[in-house]
DOVOLUM-499936 format. One record per residue: residue number from 1; residue in three letters; chain; y negated, x negated, z negated of N, C-alpha, C in turn. Coordinates in pm, 1 decimal, padded with zeros to 6 digits. Layout:
BEGIN
(NUM,"ALA","A",(Y,X,Z),(Y,X,Z),(Y,X,Z))
...
***
This chain:
BEGIN
(1,"MET","A",(-02716.3,09978.4,00428.0),(-02751.0,09930.3,00294.4),(-02644.4,09837.3,00238.8))
(2,"LYS","A",(-02521.4,09860.8,00277.5),(-02410.2,09784.7,00221.2),(-02421.6,09635.0,00250.5))
(3,"ASP","A",(-02460.2,09600.7,00371.2),(-02464.8,09459.8,00411.6),(-02600.5,09394.5,00390.0))
(4,"LYS","A",(-02698.6,09470.5,00346.6),(-02835.0,09419.8,00328.7),(-02841.3,09328.4,00205.9))
(5,"LYS","A",(-02890.4,09206.5,00224.5),(-02908.6,09112.0,00114.0),(-03047.5,09131.7,00054.7))
(6,"LEU","A",(-03055.1,09142.0,-00077.4),(-03182.3,09165.0,-00145.4),(-03220.0,09046.0,-00231.1))
(7,"GLU","A",(-03348.4,09024.9,-00246.0),(-03400.9,08926.8,-00340.4),(-03411.5,08993.5,-00477.7))
(8,"LYS","A",(-03429.4,08915.3,-00581.6),(-03440.3,08968.8,-00716.8),(-03561.3,09062.0,-00726.7))
(9,"GLY","A",(-03536.4,09184.7,-00775.7),(-03642.1,09282.8,-00794.0),(-03662.7,09377.1,-00677.1))
(10,"GLU","A",(-03596.3,09353.8,-00565.1),(-03611.2,09441.1,-00448.4),(-03529.2,09568.2,-00464.1))
(11,"ILE","A",(-03579.5,09676.9,-00404.3),(-03512.9,09807.0,-00410.7),(-03510.5,09867.7,-00271.2))
(12,"ILE","A",(-03395.2,09924.6,-00234.9),(-03382.0,10002.8,-00112.4),(-03329.2,10138.5,-00154.2))
(13,"ALA","A",(-03384.8,10245.6,-00099.0),(-03338.5,10380.7,-00132.4),(-03329.9,10464.4,-00005.8))
(14,"ARG","A",(-03227.4,10548.1,00000.5),(-03209.1,10642.8,00109.8),(-03180.9,10779.1,00048.7))
(15,"HIS","A",(-03235.8,10883.4,00110.3),(-03218.3,11020.5,00061.6),(-03155.9,11104.4,00172.4))
(16,"LEU","A",(-03066.9,11193.8,00136.1),(-03012.9,11293.0,00227.5),(-02987.0,11418.2,00146.1))
(17,"GLY","A",(-03074.3,11514.3,00157.0),(-03064.0,11635.9,00076.9),(-03082.5,11601.4,-00070.2))
(18,"PRO","A",(-02991.0,11647.6,-00156.6),(-03004.2,11617.3,-00299.6),(-02947.7,11481.1,-00340.1))
(19,"VAL","A",(-02888.1,11409.7,-00245.6),(-02821.1,11282.8,-00276.5),(-02915.9,11166.3,-00249.8))
(20,"THR","A",(-02923.8,11077.5,-00347.7),(-03004.7,10956.2,-00335.7),(-02914.6,10835.7,-00354.8))
(21,"VAL","A",(-02925.1,10739.7,-00264.5),(-02851.6,10613.2,-00276.7),(-02954.6,10504.1,-00297.3))
(22,"VAL","A",(-02939.0,10429.5,-00407.0),(-03033.7,10324.0,-00441.6),(-02957.8,10192.6,-00452.9))
(23,"LYS","A",(-03009.4,10089.4,-00388.7),(-02956.0,09954.0,-00404.1),(-03067.8,09869.7,-00461.5))
(24,"TRP","A",(-03038.9,09802.4,-00571.8),(-03138.5,09725.2,-00646.1),(-03076.4,09592.7,-00685.0))
(25,"CYS","A",(-03153.7,09487.2,-00683.1),(-03103.5,09354.7,-00717.1),(-03176.7,09301.8,-00839.6))
(26,"ASP","A",(-03099.4,09270.5,-00945.0),(-03154.6,09202.2,-01061.9),(-03087.3,09066.0,-01067.5))
(27,"LYS","A",(-02977.9,09053.4,-01140.1),(-02897.1,08931.5,-01131.9),(-02798.9,08944.0,-01016.3))
(28,"ARG","A",(-02744.8,09065.0,-00999.2),(-02655.3,09098.0,-00889.1),(-02704.7,09225.8,-00824.5))
(29,"SER","A",(-02652.5,09255.9,-00709.2),(-02687.8,09381.6,-00644.0),(-02614.8,09496.2,-00711.8))
(30,"VAL","A",(-02687.3,09605.5,-00734.4),(-02633.2,09725.0,-00796.8),(-02659.1,09841.3,-00702.9))
(31,"THR","A",(-02554.0,09915.9,-00669.0),(-02568.3,10032.6,-00583.8),(-02532.8,10156.3,-00664.8))
(32,"VAL","A",(-02621.9,10256.5,-00662.0),(-02604.0,10378.3,-00740.0),(-02620.9,10498.4,-00647.9))
(33,"VAL","A",(-02529.2,10594.8,-00658.5),(-02540.7,10721.6,-00587.8),(-02570.1,10827.2,-00692.6))
(34,"SER","A",(-02678.3,10903.2,-00673.2),(-02721.4,10998.8,-00774.3),(-02766.4,11129.5,-00709.2))
(35,"THR","A",(-02739.3,11238.9,-00780.2),(-02789.3,11369.2,-00737.2),(-02896.8,11420.6,-00831.7))
(36,"CYS","A",(-02917.5,11354.1,-00944.1),(-03014.8,11403.3,-01042.0),(-03138.9,11315.6,-01052.8))
(37,"ASP","A",(-03134.7,11192.6,-01004.3),(-03250.4,11103.5,-01012.6),(-03299.9,11068.7,-00873.1))
(38,"SER","A",(-03428.3,11039.5,-00863.7),(-03484.7,10991.7,-00737.4),(-03490.7,10838.9,-00742.9))
(39,"ALA","A",(-03556.9,10780.4,-00645.8),(-03567.1,10634.3,-00639.5),(-03689.4,10582.9,-00714.5))
(40,"ASP","A",(-03745.9,10662.7,-00803.5),(-03861.9,10619.6,-00880.9),(-03824.1,10504.1,-00972.7))
(41,"THR","A",(-03923.9,10421.1,-01002.4),(-03899.6,10306.6,-01090.7),(-03981.8,10321.1,-01217.0))
(42,"GLN","A",(-03941.2,10245.7,-01316.9),(-04012.2,10244.1,-01444.6),(-04022.5,10099.4,-01489.9))
(43,"ARG","A",(-04134.2,10064.2,-01549.7),(-04153.7,09929.1,-01601.2),(-04078.1,09916.1,-01733.1))
(44,"VAL","A",(-03990.9,09814.6,-01741.6),(-03905.5,09793.4,-01858.2),(-03927.1,09652.1,-01908.8))
(45,"SER","A",(-03936.6,09636.0,-02040.7),(-03951.6,09505.1,-02101.4),(-03818.2,09462.3,-02160.6))
(46,"ASN","A",(-03771.1,09345.3,-02121.3),(-03645.2,09291.9,-02171.0),(-03663.2,09143.8,-02201.6))
(47,"LYS","A",(-03653.4,09108.7,-02328.5),(-03667.2,08970.2,-02375.2),(-03800.2,08909.0,-02332.1))
(48,"GLY","A",(-03907.1,08988.8,-02341.3),(-04039.7,08939.0,-02308.9),(-04076.7,08945.6,-02162.0))
(49,"LYS","A",(-03980.8,08978.2,-02075.1),(-04008.9,08988.6,-01932.4),(-04021.1,09135.1,-01895.0))
(50,"GLU","A",(-04121.0,09166.9,-01814.7),(-04136.4,09303.3,-01766.4),(-04086.7,09309.7,-01622.5))
(51,"THR","A",(-04000.2,09407.6,-01594.7),(-03947.4,09426.9,-01460.9),(-03953.1,09574.0,-01424.3))
(52,"GLU","A",(-03947.9,09600.5,-01295.4),(-03938.7,09736.9,-01244.1),(-03790.4,09768.9,-01227.4))
(53,"LYS","A",(-03747.2,09879.5,-01287.0),(-03607.3,09918.1,-01282.1),(-03598.7,10063.2,-01234.9))
(54,"PRO","A",(-03507.3,10096.5,-01143.2),(-03492.6,10235.6,-01099.4),(-03448.7,10326.5,-01214.1))
(55,"LEU","A",(-03498.0,10450.6,-01212.5),(-03463.7,10545.6,-01319.1),(-03314.6,10576.0,-01323.7))
(56,"CYS","A",(-03248.6,10579.0,-01208.1),(-03105.4,10608.3,-01207.6),(-03026.1,10496.7,-01276.5))
(57,"VAL","A",(-03069.9,10373.2,-01266.7),(-03003.0,10261.5,-01335.7),(-03028.3,10271.0,-01486.0))
(58,"ILE","A",(-03150.2,10306.7,-01525.5),(-03182.8,10322.8,-01667.5),(-03097.4,10433.2,-01729.1))
(59,"ASP","A",(-03086.4,10548.4,-01658.9),(-03003.8,10658.7,-01708.8),(-02857.1,10619.5,-01717.5))
(60,"CYS","A",(-02809.5,10547.4,-01617.6),(-02668.5,10504.4,-01617.1),(-02640.3,10411.9,-01735.5))
(61,"ASN","A",(-02727.8,10315.2,-01760.1),(-02708.7,10222.5,-01872.2),(-02717.9,10293.1,-02007.0))
(62,"HIS","A",(-02805.6,10392.8,-02016.1),(-02823.6,10464.9,-02142.2),(-02702.4,10552.7,-02174.8))
(63,"ASN","A",(-02644.7,10615.8,-02074.0),(-02535.9,10711.1,-02096.2),(-02397.1,10653.5,-02074.4))
(64,"MET","A",(-02387.3,10525.5,-02045.3),(-02258.8,10465.7,-02010.5),(-02160.4,10465.1,-02127.4))
(65,"GLY","A",(-02203.3,10428.5,-02245.2),(-02109.5,10420.1,-02358.0),(-02009.4,10309.0,-02335.9))
(66,"GLY","A",(-01881.1,10340.8,-02345.8),(-01777.3,10240.0,-02328.9),(-01697.4,10257.0,-02203.3))
(67,"VAL","A",(-01744.6,10336.7,-02110.0),(-01666.8,10368.1,-01990.7),(-01637.5,10243.9,-01909.3))
(68,"ASP","A",(-01737.2,10159.8,-01883.4),(-01716.2,10042.1,-01800.6),(-01636.8,09933.4,-01870.8))
(69,"LEU","A",(-01622.3,09940.5,-02000.1),(-01544.8,09838.7,-02070.9),(-01397.7,09844.2,-02031.9))
(70,"LYS","A",(-01349.0,09959.7,-01988.6),(-01209.6,09971.0,-01947.9),(-01183.5,09890.4,-01822.1))
(71,"ASP","A",(-01287.5,09866.2,-01742.8),(-01271.4,09788.9,-01620.8),(-01254.4,09639.5,-01647.1))
(72,"LEU","A",(-01284.6,09594.1,-01767.8),(-01270.5,09452.5,-01800.4),(-01122.9,09419.1,-01820.8))
(73,"HIS","A",(-01074.6,09322.9,-01745.6),(-00935.1,09284.0,-01757.8),(-00922.7,09141.6,-01809.7))
(74,"MET","A",(-01025.6,09093.0,-01876.9),(-01024.4,08955.1,-01921.6),(-00927.5,08933.4,-02037.1))
(75,"TYR","A",(-00915.8,09030.3,-02125.9),(-00836.3,09011.1,-02246.2),(-00717.4,09105.9,-02249.9))
(76,"MET","A",(-00658.9,09129.5,-02135.2),(-00546.9,09222.6,-02129.7),(-00422.5,09156.8,-02188.1))
(77,"VAL","A",(-00344.3,09237.0,-02257.4),(-00221.0,09188.4,-02317.2),(-00115.4,09166.7,-02209.5))
(78,"GLU","A",(-00115.7,09250.6,-02106.2),(-00010.4,09244.8,-02005.4),(-00044.3,09150.0,-01891.0))
(79,"ARG","A",(-00088.7,09030.8,-01922.8),(-00125.3,08933.6,-01819.9),(-00004.8,08884.3,-01741.7))
(80,"LYS","A",(00101.7,08855.5,-01810.2),(00217.8,08799.8,-01743.1),(00293.0,08909.4,-01668.5))
(81,"LYS","A",(00350.2,08870.1,-01558.1),(00427.4,08965.3,-01478.5),(00557.7,08996.4,-01551.5))
(82,"MET","A",(00587.7,09124.2,-01559.4),(00708.6,09167.1,-01629.0),(00794.7,09249.2,-01534.4))
(83,"THR","A",(00925.7,09238.4,-01552.2),(01015.4,09313.4,-01465.9),(01048.4,09450.1,-01524.3))
(84,"LYS","A",(01045.3,09463.1,-01653.5),(01079.0,09590.6,-01717.7),(00957.0,09679.8,-01722.1))
(85,"TRP","A",(00966.2,09799.1,-01665.1),(00852.5,09889.6,-01656.8),(00808.0,09938.4,-01793.9))
(86,"TYR","A",(00902.6,09956.5,-01887.2),(00866.5,10009.6,-02018.1),(00789.7,09907.6,-02100.9))
(87,"ARG","A",(00816.3,09779.7,-02082.8),(00737.4,09677.3,-02152.2),(00594.0,09674.3,-02099.0))
(88,"ARG","A",(00582.3,09683.3,-01967.9),(00449.7,09685.6,-01906.8),(00370.6,09807.8,-01953.4))
(89,"LEU","A",(00436.2,09924.1,-01960.3),(00371.5,10046.6,-02007.2),(00328.4,10033.2,-02153.3))
(90,"PHE","A",(00416.5,09978.7,-02237.0),(00382.6,09960.5,-02378.3),(00261.9,09869.0,-02394.5))
(91,"LYS","A",(00259.4,09757.8,-02323.0),(00147.1,09664.8,-02336.4),(00018.6,09723.7,-02280.6))
(92,"ARG","A",(00027.0,09804.9,-02175.0),(-00092.4,09870.7,-02121.2),(-00147.8,09969.5,-02222.1))
(93,"LEU","A",(-00059.0,10047.2,-02287.6),(-00103.8,10142.5,-02389.6),(-00159.8,10070.5,-02512.0))
(94,"LEU","A",(-00099.0,09959.4,-02549.3),(-00150.0,09879.1,-02660.4),(-00289.5,09826.0,-02629.4))
(95,"ASN","A",(-00309.8,09777.0,-02507.6),(-00440.3,09726.3,-02467.5),(-00544.9,09837.3,-02469.5))
(96,"SER","A",(-00511.6,09955.7,-02420.0),(-00605.9,10068.4,-02421.2),(-00639.7,10110.3,-02563.6))
(97,"THR","A",(-00541.8,10105.6,-02653.0),(-00564.1,10142.1,-02792.5),(-00658.7,10043.1,-02860.2))
(98,"VAL","A",(-00637.5,09914.5,-02836.5),(-00724.6,09812.6,-02896.6),(-00867.1,09826.5,-02842.9))
(99,"LEU","A",(-00879.8,09850.6,-02713.2),(-01012.9,09866.5,-02655.4),(-01083.0,09990.5,-02709.9))
(100,"SER","A",(-01011.5,10102.6,-02722.3),(-01070.7,10224.9,-02776.3),(-01113.3,10206.5,-02921.1))
(101,"SER","A",(-01030.7,10139.5,-03000.6),(-01066.9,10116.4,-03140.6),(-01187.4,10022.6,-03151.5))
(102,"PHE","A",(-01199.2,09925.4,-03058.6),(-01315.6,09837.2,-03056.5),(-01442.6,09916.5,-03027.2))
(103,"ILE","A",(-01435.9,10008.9,-02933.6),(-01552.3,10091.3,-02898.9),(-01593.5,10178.1,-03017.1))
(104,"VAL","A",(-01496.7,10240.6,-03084.1),(-01527.6,10325.3,-03200.0),(-01584.1,10241.0,-03313.5))
(105,"TYR","A",(-01525.3,10124.5,-03339.3),(-01572.8,10035.4,-03445.1),(-01716.5,09991.2,-03419.0))
(106,"ARG","A",(-01748.0,09959.8,-03291.5),(-01882.4,09917.5,-03257.2),(-01982.0,10031.5,-03275.6))
(107,"GLN","A",(-01941.4,10155.6,-03247.3),(-02030.2,10269.6,-03267.9),(-02053.2,10295.3,-03416.4))
(108,"VAL","A",(-01952.3,10277.2,-03497.7),(-01966.2,10298.5,-03642.2),(-02054.8,10191.4,-03704.3))
(109,"MET","A",(-02042.5,10067.9,-03657.7),(-02120.6,09958.0,-03713.8),(-02267.7,09964.8,-03672.0))
(110,"GLY","A",(-02299.0,10036.3,-03565.6),(-02437.4,10051.0,-03523.0),(-02473.6,09959.0,-03409.7))
(111,"ARG","A",(-02597.5,09972.4,-03362.7),(-02643.1,09896.2,-03246.8),(-02663.9,09748.1,-03277.7))
(112,"ASN","A",(-02686.1,09711.8,-03401.2),(-02711.2,09571.9,-03436.4),(-02583.8,09488.4,-03439.5))
(113,"TYR","A",(-02468.3,09553.3,-03432.0),(-02341.7,09481.7,-03437.1),(-02318.1,09408.7,-03305.6))
(114,"ARG","A",(-02307.5,09277.8,-03310.6),(-02284.8,09197.5,-03190.4),(-02154.4,09120.4,-03207.5))
(115,"SER","A",(-02051.9,09168.6,-03143.3),(-01925.1,09099.3,-03144.1),(-01858.0,09124.8,-03010.2))
(116,"SER","A",(-01772.7,09035.4,-02970.5),(-01705.8,09052.2,-02842.4),(-01567.5,09115.2,-02862.3))
(117,"HIS","A",(-01512.2,09155.6,-02753.1),(-01378.6,09216.4,-02754.9),(-01275.2,09115.6,-02804.0))
(118,"ILE","A",(-01285.8,08990.5,-02766.2),(-01187.0,08890.2,-02806.1),(-01194.8,08861.1,-02955.9))
(119,"GLU","A",(-01315.6,08863.9,-03014.2),(-01327.9,08842.7,-03158.0),(-01268.4,08958.8,-03236.4))
(120,"PHE","A",(-01279.5,09079.1,-03183.3),(-01223.6,09196.9,-03247.7),(-01070.8,09194.5,-03243.4))
(121,"SER","A",(-01016.1,09150.1,-03130.3),(-00871.0,09147.7,-03114.1),(-00813.3,09045.5,-03205.1))
***
């Protein structure tokens, strides 16, 4: 499954006991390993387009919250290489604090709030 190239909308699924591995292509390929969802799909409407989306991807997007935002390194404060470990640690903690406050602020403002991390910083 890892090397298999998919067209937009294609789904590949493999099962072994309670574990299901699903690879699905929308804009990019997405691979999900799940023990609670099967490879079933659901019709989803997004911006007027209807597509088939695996249930495990829908559940992941619904329950994700701000977890994947920590993986974004676009607006990190500690971009430049530093020799002092304590400066690097301070800037890493500062970046995590700003990101956490952005996530909380976005939750308080509601779902209609559309702002980026860079505008918040």
